[in-house]
N, C-alpha and C positions, 0 to 999 in steps of 0.2 A: 178152745176149749181148754179154761183153767184147771191145770192136774197138779197134783202134790206126789214129790218124790221122797222116797226113801234109801238110802245109800245108791242114789243115781238111778232107781228104778221107780218109775211111774205105780203107785198105788192107789190112786182116787183121783176122780175128775168130776165137777160140776157142770152142767150145761143148761143154760137157761133160754127158750125161744119165746115165741110169741102162743106156741102150741102148750107150753109148759115147761118144766124143769125132769131135769135126770141126772142121776148119780150114776157113775160107772166105776166099777170096782178094778176093771182091767185084769178079770179072771174071771173064769166060767164056773169057778167051785163057791164063790163067798155069797152071791144070791141063792143057792141050792142049800148052802149050810143054814142059813138064818130063815127059808123058806116058811116055817111056821110063823115067826115075827113079822112076815113080808107080804102075808096074805092078802091085806087090804088094797096094797099097790098095784098097779099096772106094772108087768115086768115083762124084758126078757132075758134070754139068758146071759147077757151082758150089759142091760141097763134097769135101773127100777127108776122109774116115771112116778113122777109127783106133782101136785098143783101148788103154785106158790101159794096159794089161800091156804094150803093144809101142807105147810113144810114139814121135812122130815126132823123130829126131834133131836135134842143134842144129845140124849142118851143113845137113841139109834145109829145117829152118825158115830159115836164112838164105838158102838159095836162092831159095825160094819168095818170100820178100820182096823179095831183090833182083832177081828178075824183076819183081813185081808194081810195084816204085817204078821201074823201067826201062820198064814199060809207061806209068805214069802221065806219065812225062817225056816220050814219043813224043806222047801224047794234049796235054799241056801245048804241045808244040811246033807242032801243027796246029791248035790255037785261035787264033782272030785276036785281035790285042792290042784291048784296050776303051780 
């Protein structure tokens, strides 16, 4: 699965199969945070499924990524310094 990293940690991945496409935020919170905007998509706690004929809009992908990056920033701030 192609995935994107930020500061060495995976923040998003996309997967395409014969059955459809999926976006993975690698977080159990991202999709729940944006649930109101994702209601028309099939989803699980960790994946957003969509059809290649109805791809995710660029604006939605930006929002998903910004939400995930913000989550990572909060997680990083909570970690004690080494």
